[in-house]
C-alpha positions as CSV (number, residue, x, y, z in Angstrom):
1,M,1.3,75.2,120.0
2,K,4.4,77.0,120.2
3,S,4.5,80.9,120.2
4,T,7.3,83.4,121.0
5,L,6.0,86.4,123.2
6,L,8.1,90.0,122.8
7,W,7.6,93.6,123.7
8,G,7.4,95.7,121.1
9,P,6.2,99.3,120.2
10,C,2.7,100.5,118.8
11,E,1.8,100.0,114.9
12,T,1.1,103.0,113.2
13,L,-2.4,101.6,112.2
14,L,-3.4,100.9,115.3
15,D,-2.2,104.6,116.8
16,S,-4.5,106.0,114.3
17,L,-7.4,104.1,115.5
18,R,-7.5,103.8,119.2
19,G,-4.2,105.7,120.2
20,C,-0.6,104.2,121.1
21,P,-0.9,102.3,124.8
22,K,2.1,102.0,126.9
23,R,2.9,98.6,125.6
24,V,2.0,96.4,122.9
25,F,1.6,92.3,123.7
26,V,2.8,90.6,120.6
27,A,3.2,87.1,119.6
28,A,4.6,85.0,116.8
29,F,2.7,82.0,116.2
30,S,4.6,78.7,114.5
31,Q,3.4,77.5,111.3
32,S,0.5,75.1,112.0
33,L,-2.5,74.5,110.2
34,D,-4.7,75.3,113.2
35,S,-3.8,76.5,116.5
36,D,-6.1,77.9,119.3
37,F,-5.0,80.2,122.3
38,T,-6.6,81.4,125.1
39,F,-5.6,84.3,127.3
40,T,-6.4,86.8,129.9
41,L,-7.1,90.5,128.6
42,P,-6.8,93.4,131.5
43,A,-8.4,96.3,131.9
44,G,-7.4,99.3,130.2
45,R,-5.1,96.8,127.6
46,K,-4.5,96.3,124.0
47,E,-2.4,92.9,123.2
48,C,-1.6,92.3,119.7
49,F,-0.2,88.9,117.7
50,F,1.2,88.3,114.6
51,Q,1.0,85.1,112.0
52,T,3.4,84.9,109.1
53,M,2.0,83.6,105.9
54,K,2.5,82.9,102.2
55,K,1.1,84.2,99.3
56,D,-2.0,82.9,97.8
57,A,-3.2,81.0,101.0
58,S,-6.2,81.4,103.2
59,L,-6.2,83.0,107.4
60,E,-9.0,82.4,109.3
61,I,-9.5,83.8,112.6
62,E,-12.1,83.0,115.0
63,Y,-12.6,84.7,119.0
64,Q,-14.9,84.7,121.5
65,V,-15.0,86.4,124.6
66,L,-15.5,84.0,127.5
67,D,-15.5,86.1,130.9
68,G,-16.0,89.4,131.7
69,A,-18.2,92.4,131.9
70,G,-20.1,92.7,129.0
71,L,-18.3,90.3,127.1
72,D,-17.4,92.5,124.3
73,I,-13.8,93.3,122.8
74,D,-12.3,95.3,120.1
75,F,-10.7,93.8,117.0
76,Y,-8.3,94.7,114.8
77,L,-6.9,93.1,111.8
78,S,-4.4,94.2,109.4
79,S,-2.1,93.0,106.4
80,P,1.5,93.1,106.4
81,S,1.5,96.6,104.4
82,G,-0.5,97.7,107.3
83,S,-3.9,98.5,105.5
84,L,-7.1,97.6,108.1
85,L,-8.9,94.4,106.9
86,A,-11.4,93.9,109.6
87,R,-12.7,96.0,112.3
88,D,-15.4,94.8,115.0
89,H,-16.4,97.7,117.6
90,R,-17.2,96.0,121.2
91,K,-18.5,92.5,119.8
92,S,-18.5,88.9,121.6
93,D,-17.3,87.2,119.2
94,G,-16.5,87.0,115.1
95,V,-15.0,85.4,112.2
96,H,-13.0,87.0,110.0
97,T,-10.9,85.3,106.5
98,V,-8.7,86.9,104.5
99,E,-6.7,85.9,101.3
100,T,-2.9,86.4,102.3
101,V,-0.1,87.6,100.6
102,D,3.6,87.1,101.8
103,G,4.1,88.8,105.3
104,D,3.1,89.3,108.9
105,Y,-0.8,89.9,109.7
106,M,-1.2,91.5,112.8
107,F,-4.8,90.9,114.6
108,C,-5.3,92.8,118.0
109,F,-7.6,92.9,120.8
110,D,-8.4,96.0,122.5
111,N,-9.8,96.5,126.1
112,S,-8.8,100.2,126.6
113,F,-12.5,101.1,126.9
114,S,-13.1,98.9,130.3
115,A,-11.5,100.6,133.1
116,V,-12.2,98.1,135.8
117,S,-13.0,94.7,133.9
118,E,-10.4,92.2,132.5
119,K,-11.9,90.2,129.6
120,I,-10.9,86.0,129.3
121,I,-10.4,85.6,125.1
122,F,-10.1,82.9,123.2
123,F,-9.2,82.7,119.3
124,E,-8.9,80.0,116.7
125,L,-6.2,80.4,114.0
126,I,-7.1,78.2,110.8
127,L,-4.5,78.4,107.8
128,D,-4.8,76.9,104.2
129,N,-2.9,76.3,101.1
130,M,0.2,76.6,103.4
131,D,3.0,75.1,101.9
132,D,4.7,72.1,104.6
133,T,7.9,74.1,105.7
134,D,9.6,71.1,107.2
135,G,10.0,69.2,104.3
136,S,7.7,66.1,105.2
137,D,5.8,65.7,102.1
138,P,2.8,64.0,103.0
139,E,3.1,62.4,99.5
140,G,6.8,61.7,99.1
141,W,6.7,58.4,100.0
142,K,5.4,57.5,96.3
143,E,8.8,57.4,94.8
144,Y,9.4,54.4,97.0
145,V,6.4,52.7,95.3
146,H,6.6,50.5,92.7
147,G,3.8,49.8,90.6
148,T,0.4,52.0,91.5
149,D,-1.7,49.3,91.4
150,I,-2.4,47.1,95.1
151,L,-5.3,44.8,95.4
152,D,-6.9,46.3,92.2
153,M,-6.9,49.8,94.1
154,K,-5.2,53.0,93.0
155,L,-2.3,54.8,95.1
156,E,-4.2,57.7,93.9
157,D,-7.5,56.5,95.4
158,I,-5.7,55.8,98.5
159,M,-4.5,59.4,99.0
160,D,-7.7,60.4,98.2
161,T,-9.4,58.5,100.8
162,I,-6.7,59.4,103.5
163,N,-6.8,63.3,102.5
164,S,-10.4,63.1,103.2
165,V,-10.5,61.3,106.3
166,K,-7.6,63.9,107.7
167,A,-9.8,67.2,106.5
168,R,-12.8,65.7,108.0
169,L,-10.9,64.5,111.5
170,G,-9.5,68.1,111.3
171,K,-12.8,69.6,111.1
172,S,-14.1,67.7,113.9
173,L,-11.5,68.8,116.0
174,Q,-11.9,72.4,114.9
175,I,-15.6,72.0,116.0
176,Q,-15.1,70.6,119.2
177,T,-12.9,73.5,120.1
178,V,-15.4,76.2,119.2
179,L,-18.0,74.1,121.3
180,R,-15.8,73.7,124.4
181,A,-15.3,78.0,123.9
182,F,-19.0,78.3,123.4
183,E,-19.4,75.9,126.5
184,A,-17.2,77.9,128.8
185,R,-18.4,81.2,127.9
186,D,-21.9,80.2,129.2
187,R,-20.7,78.5,132.2
188,N,-18.9,82.0,133.1
189,L,-22.5,83.7,132.5
190,Q,-24.3,81.1,134.7
191,E,-22.4,81.2,137.2
192,S,-22.1,85.3,137.3
193,N,-26.0,85.1,137.2
194,Y,-26.0,82.5,140.1
195,E,-24.2,85.2,142.4
196,R,-26.1,87.9,140.9
197,V,-29.7,85.7,142.2
198,N,-27.5,85.2,145.5
199,L,-26.8,88.6,146.2
200,W,-30.2,90.0,145.5
201,S,-32.0,87.1,147.3
202,C,-30.2,87.9,150.4
203,T,-30.9,91.6,150.1
204,N,-34.6,91.3,149.3
205,L,-34.5,88.7,152.6
206,L,-32.8,91.5,154.7
207,V,-35.2,94.4,153.5
208,M,-37.9,92.2,154.5
209,L,-36.7,91.5,158.1
210,V,-36.3,95.4,158.7
211,V,-39.5,96.0,157.5
212,S,-41.3,93.3,159.5
213,A,-39.4,94.3,162.7
214,L,-39.9,98.0,161.7
215,Q,-43.8,97.0,161.6
216,V,-43.7,95.5,164.6
217,Y,-42.8,98.0,166.6
218,L,-44.8,100.6,164.9
219,L,-48.0,98.6,165.9
220,R,-46.8,98.2,169.6
221,S,-46.4,101.9,169.7
222,L,-49.6,102.3,169.1
223,F,-51.5,100.1,171.8
224,D,-48.9,101.6,174.4
225,D,-50.5,103.9,176.8
226,K,-48.2,107.0,177.0
227,R,-50.3,109.0,179.6
228,R,-49.2,108.8,183.5
229,S,-51.7,108.1,186.2
230,R,-52.3,110.4,188.8
231,T,-52.2,109.4,192.7
């Protein structure tokens, strides 16, 4: 996935929602039908991305917090006109689908409520009904075919079958990407729990040793004869 990274000022919409941070991270994604990205969002920071869309298309955004204390993040999605389309407050994952118009759609991940914990965030963009911008029409080769009947099969039937297979393969790839993100988040959570269990086990063991030593000392002190014998 190709992207262009640049720094920019705060948007008016986000100013009214969360207050303007010192810096906002923005990215412009290439026109791909399906793209995903994983990044680290530091504590107290907000990062925004832009996606150029066409009229009568569909934009679907799915995100997950893979690692970080609380596994939560604030999410905002705004239209090219600046109106707020979706907003999530401290959620670990979410899916939003909107019908689009011409312009740049902005979506932001806000971790400004966290003072010390950074977050690892995965998100995926799915663009539907987007016109092909590179001029490569998948059906353009029809004009070079003379006759639409090859071995009693119509060309339209072949194209329908190919498009169906392509759509199902794309859906399978999307599902696998989402499942990998879930697996990464579960693995990070298990590793965090493993470290906590080890820490508290060592703490309990240390406390037990101290208590045992103290009990032995107190028992021995009860049987010690502290009276001095006179001669």
